[in-house]
N, C-alpha and C positions, 0 to 999 in steps of 0.2 A: 471413194475418197477415204484416206486413212483417218482413224478416229481423232488423232491429235490435230488434224487439219480441218476438222469439222467447223462449219461456220454457224454462228448463232448471233442473235441480236445483242448489241452492246448494251450494258446496263445504263449507259448514258442516253441511249436513243429510244429505248423501249421498243425496238423492232420496227420503227416507222419506215416510210418510204421517202423517196425524193433524194435530196442532197446528202442526207445522213447515211444512205445505203452504202456509198463508197467507203465510208470510214469503218463500217462493221465487217467488211470482208476480211480484214487482217486479223481479227480475233481468232485465236486457236485454243483448243482444249489440250489438257494432258492426255496421255494414253489411257484408255478405259481399262486396260489390264492392271492398273493400280489396285482395283478392287480385288482381283485374283491374288496379287502379291500380298496385300494386307491379310486376306483370308488364310493364305498358306503360312505366312509368318506367325499369325496368331495360333494356327493349328499346331505348328511346331512348338510354340511356348506351352500350349495346353497339353501336348503329348509329354513334354518334359516334366510338367507338374503333376501329371495324372498318376504316376506310380506312387510317389510319396503320399499324395493326397488320398489315394485309395487305401493304402496301408494304414494311414491315420484314421480314416473313417470306418474301416472294417471292424476295428475293435469295439466300436459303439453300435453300429447299425447292422453288422454282418457284411460278408463279402459281396453278395449279390446286390444288396441295397446300396452299398458304397459305390460299386461300379455304375449303377443306374444314376446316382447323384452326380458322379464325376462326368459321365457322358452328357447328361442334361446340362451341366454347367459348361462343358466344353462347347456344345452346340450353341448355347446362349452367348458365350464369349466370342466365338468365331462369327456368329451372325451379327452381333453388335459391331464388331470391328469392320466387317464388310459393309454393313449399312452406313456406318459413319464415313468410311472412305468413299462410298458411292456418293453420298451427299457432297463431300469435299470435291470429288471429280466433277459433279454436275455444276457446282457453284464456283469453279476455278476457270479463269480465262486469262490469257496473256497475249500480247502482241508486240511486235518490234516495229516501232514507228521510225520516221526519219530522224527524229530528235530524242525520243524517249523510249524506254522499255517499260511496259505497264503490266501489272499483275493485279487482278481483282479476284477476291476469294471471300468465302464466309456466307453463312445462312442468316443467323440472327444478328450477328455483328459483322457487317460487310467491311472488308478492308480493301482500300484502293491505294496501291503503292506504285511508284514509278522511279526510275533512275534515268538521269540524263546520259545519253550515249557517250558524250564527250568525257564523262567522268568514269566510265567503266574501265577497270584495270585488269580484271581477271574473269575468265570463263572456264571453270573447272568441271570436269565430268567424273562422276563416281558411279560404280555399279557393283552391288554385292552379287553373290553367286546366283541367287534366284532371278535378279534382274538380268544378269548376263544370259541366263538360259532363255529368257523371254525376249532378248534383244532390246533391253531398256537401259536407260541411264538417268541419273539425277544430275541436273545442271545447276551449278551455283554461279550466279552473276554478281560480281562484287566491285565496289568502287575503291577498295583498299583503305577506306577510312575506318578508324577505331571507334565506331559508334554503334556497335551491336548489330541487331537485325535490320536496322534502318539502312545499313550500307550494303545489304545483299538481298537478292531475290533468288528463291529456290524453286525450280520446276521439277517436281518429283511425281512420276517419271515422264519422260518422253522417249521416243525411239532413238536408237543410236544414230540413225541418219539425221534426225531432227537436231539432236545434240551437236553433231559435227557441223551442221549448217549454222546453228546459232553461234558456235564458237568462231567459225570463219567470218561470219557476217559482222560480229561485234568486235573482233580483234583486228580485222584487216581494214577497218575504216580509215586508218592512217598508215597504211603499209608503206613504209619507207625504209629501205635496207640500211643498216648501220654501215659506216665506212669500214673498209678493211678488205683483205683478200682471203680471209678464212672461209672454208667451205661451208656450204649449206647441206642440209640432209642430216644423215646420222653422224653424230659426234662420238658416241660411245655406247656400247651395249653391255649387258650383264656378262661377267665372267663367273661361272659357277664356283671357281676356286676362291672367290671372295668370301664365301660362306665361312671360311676358317676363322674369320675375325669376329663372328657372332659370339662364340663362347667366351671370348676375352673382353667383351663389353660389360658395362656395369648392369646391363639388363639381366645377365645370368644369375648373379647372387640375389638380385631383387625378386626374380621369378621363383628362385628356390625358397626364399623366405615366404613368399606369397603362397606357394604350394603347401608348405607346412602349416601356415595359418588357415588355409582353406580346409585342410583335413580336420583340424580341430574345430573349426566353425561348423562344418557340415555335421560332424559327429555330435556337436552340442545341440543342433537342431533336432536330432533324433534321440536325444537323451542318452547318447552312447559315448560321450567324451571320457567318462571314467573308465569304461571298458577299453577304450583305445589306449589310454595311458597305462592301464594294467597290462594290456597285451604287450606294449613296448617294454615295460618293466620285466615281464617274464622272459622276453627274448634276450635281455641283457642281465639276467640274474647273476650269472657268474663272471660278469665283466666289470672292470673298474669304472668309476665315474668318468675319469679322463678319457678312457677308450670309448665309452658310450657316447660322450659328447663329440669326439672326433668322428666316429662312424656316422652319427646322425648328421653332422655338418657335411661330411662327404656325400651322403645320400641327398641332402638338400641341394648341394652344389650340382650334383649329377642331374637332378630334376630340373634345376635352373638352366643347365647347359642344353638339355633337350628342349625346354621351352624357348630358349633364345634361338636355337636353330629353327624351330617351327615358326616363330615370330618373324625371323629374318626372311624365310622363304615366302611367307604370306605377304610381307611388305614389299619385297624387292624382286620377286620372280617376274620375268618378262620385262625387266627394266631396260629402258633405252632413253637416251637424251638426243634430241634432234633440234636442228635450227631450221625453221620454216621460212619460206620466201616472205619478205617483208620485215624480217627482223624479230621473230618470236622464238623463244626457247620453249620446247615442250618436253616435259618429263612424263613418261608413261611407265607404270609399274603395278604390281599386285597379282597374286595368284587367285585367291577366292574373290576378293574385292578389288576390282580394277580401278585405278585412279589416273587421271590425266590432268596435269597442272601446266598452265601456260604462263610464261613470263615475257613481257615485252622488253626487248633489249634496251629501248630508250629509257626504261624505268630502272635498269640495272646500274647500281652505283659501285659495284665491286664484288669481291668474294671473300669468304671466311674459310680458311683451312683449319679444320677442327681435328685435334689429335687427343682423344681421351687416353688416359695413362695405359690402359690395357692394349689397345690397338697400336698405340705409338711404340710400345715395346717391341712389336712385331713389324715396325716400319711401315705403318699404314696411316691413312688419314681420310677424312671425308670432306666434301666441298659443299658449303652452303652459299646461297645467293644473298648478297646485300642489296635489297631492292625495295622500292616503294610499290604499293599496289597489292600487297598481301595482307588482308584484314586480320585482326586479332581473332575474330570468331572462326576463321578458317583454321587457325592454329589449334583452337580448342576442339574443333570437329575432327581433325585428323593430323596427328603430329607429323613432323618432318616435311611439312608442305613446302619449305624453302630449300630443301636439300637437293642439290644438283647431282651429287654422286655419293653413293653409300661408301662405307669404309673400303678402301682399295689401296694397293701399294702406292707409296708416296710419289714415285715417278709418274704413275697414271694420274694421280690427283693433280700434280703440277701441270701435266699436259692438258687435262680437262679445264683447269682454271685458265690457262693461256688461251685455249680455244674459245671459251666462253667470253673472255674479255677482248678477243681479237688481238692478242699480243703474241709476239714471237716467243717470248719467255715470260712465264708467270711472275708477277711482282712478289708473290708469296715466297719465292725462292731467292730473293735478293739478299745479299749480305746485310746484316743488321748492326746498328751501333749498340754496343753493350752498355749496361748501366753500372754506376759506381759501386764499390764494395759496401758502401753504406746501405744499399738496397739489400744486399745479402745479410748484413747484420740485423736489419729490421725483420726479415723473415725468420732468421734463427731465433730471435727473441720471442717472436710470436709463437713459434713451435714450442719453445721451452715453457712459456706460460700456459699454452693449451694443454700440455701434459702434466706439468707440475701442480697446477691448481687442483685438478680432480684427484691427483695422487695425494696431495696434502689433506684434502677433505676426507678421503677414504682412510688415510692413516689416523686422522683425529678420531673419526668414528670407530675405528678399530680399537684404539686405546680406551674409548669410553664404553663401547658396546661388546664387541667380540673380536678375538684375534683373527678370525677368518678374513675380516676386511683388511687386516694388515697384509696378509698374503695376496689378496686381490690387488692392493695398492702396489706391492712389490712387482707383481706380474705386469701391471699397467706401466710401471716405470721401465721395466726391462724391455718391454715390447714397444712402448710409445715413444721413448726418447730417441732410439735409433731411427724409427720410422719418421718421426717429426723432423729430425735433422736431415734425413735423406730427401724428404719432400721439400723442405725449405731450400736446400741447396739446388734441387732440381728446378724449383720455381724461379730462383735467381738466374740460373743458366737459361731459362726460357725467356727472360726479359729482353726486349730489343725494339728498335724503331729505326725507320729510315724513310727517305723519299726516293721512289723508283719511278721515273718517268712521270706519267700522269697520276700516279697513285702514291698515297702515304701508307706506310705499312707499320703496324704495331703488333707486338706479340707478347703474350703473358699467359700465366696459368701453369699448373702442373697436373692436377687430377683431370682437368679439361684444358688443354693448351689450345689457344686460339691465335692464329696468324691472320689478321684482317688486313686486306688490301682495299682501301677506300679511295674512290675517285676524288681527287683534290677539288674538282669543280662541285662535288656534292657536299662539301663542308659548308655549313651555314653559320658556324660560330665555334669559339674556343672557350673552354673552362679550365682555368689554372687553379689547382688546389694545393694548399700547403698547410698541413697541421703543425702544431707546436713541435712535435717530435721530428717531423720532416724538416722543419727549419733548423733544428739543432744538428740534423745529419747533413744538411746542405742539399736536399733533394726536394722534388715536387712532382706532382702528377699533372699531365696535360691531356685534356679530353677534347676530342673533335666531335662536335654535335652535327647530326645530319637527320634528314627526314626519312632515311632508309634504314632497313635492318633493325638492329637493336636501338638505334637512335643516338648512341654514344660509343666511341671507341677510344680507349685510354692508354697512354704510355705511362706506366706506373713508376714512381720513384726514379725519375731521370735526374741527372745532374742539373742543377737549377739553370745555369746558363745554356747548357746543351738542349734542355727541353724547350726553352723559349725560342732558341734559334731554330729548332726543328719545326715548331709551329709557324714561325715567321717564314721559313723557306717553303713549307708545304702549301700555304695559301698566302701569297704575298699581298700585303696591304691590309689584311684583316686584323692582325694583332699589332702592327707597328704603332698605331696611335697610343697604345698603352705601354710601350716599351721605352726605356731610357737607356741609350747606348753609353756605356762606360768606356772612356778612352783608355788604351793600354798604359800601364805604369811606365814612367821613364820617358 
């Protein structure tokens, strides 16, 4: 019998005989190789810390004594980690009952947790490189509620076969195929050419800045930060300050591009999107750490076509699911848990959105109703204020303190004003809304443009907002609230009458009691 299927007495029965025996047969253990995984991971951490620790101790105790201390510490650390995980393995049991999933764990503080099977919304499988080598996975069973750890159970680890069995058993309890003629099986697989969108994402400059910061931080740990700065200064001794800044910025961007490419490969290699019998969408991806996320189609309320500025410039977009049943702690554990398609050419994104929604044409591609010119004016004024206020502060400080700040203020104005105007006009062009079949569609944003197609039946309420300045401009914002996705999707700065008519048409009967129809003049 496999280790994870080993039978042991239930904590509730004390191992007795008679009628209770039938109940304890279902209790299972995690895979015993969790102890080996814990020991190997700790050994890797110890090996990474061994070199700097040995160098730090050798100056005080000598090299031989430092090595001995480090080895003794590593053995103690690895042994403690393995012993702790052995206790966890011995004291952890789970079972899948007809109505509940139960997990008991703990030595001094015993925790008994359970989830009602009818409330389970997700069963996700994750395996890092070491677990994959051993044929193990971590199973996260969630209810989709935003209540922290109480909404999820984690089985870490079980065998791949056991993880797949749990996923099928828990998600196929209400297997009813969604209506429509769209195919089952593989919907889309990774096209390696999509990697060209990784360098133009916002991840690249962020990783570049993080790399520069990491160099300074690590050098500070070893007391060598001054020498690093001195070395950089020597390399650029005969270079102007402007040229040095440009070269260092290019180097940081190059490091960020390399990091973005590596991160993309790790996250999206082996990607494929499938529709399984019974109406479940399954996303599988990952190079070193494999991930499997399942989304029940009956929980799907729409899709969000996301176009960050960089990838939008190259005609690409990604597709996110608007769905219930993905808990907040899942998002904190691994990002992009609701992404159905990574950045891909826009026609591919529209086709995948249509397939996922079982529509002939994706509602995200429907023609949108534009917003009034007053919306453009509001965005331009915001851009002017966002640039001119810091410039004015810098100019004032320049007059009071140093003329250098005056030059900085001038540079900010020269660069900031055109950039602000461009982004404001682009944000205005991105505004739009419409009703397309069973979906309402709203679009907004410039740095991160979002086109959300939300199922009209999933709207549970409307919020109509109008500030003092919006009233003066004759516009308002209409927000559809839902239990799925971000929880709210807004059509910003619509014409007042057009926005209310849009909300009334999208969900008939929900807003009418609060509307007063004005008869046409004459």
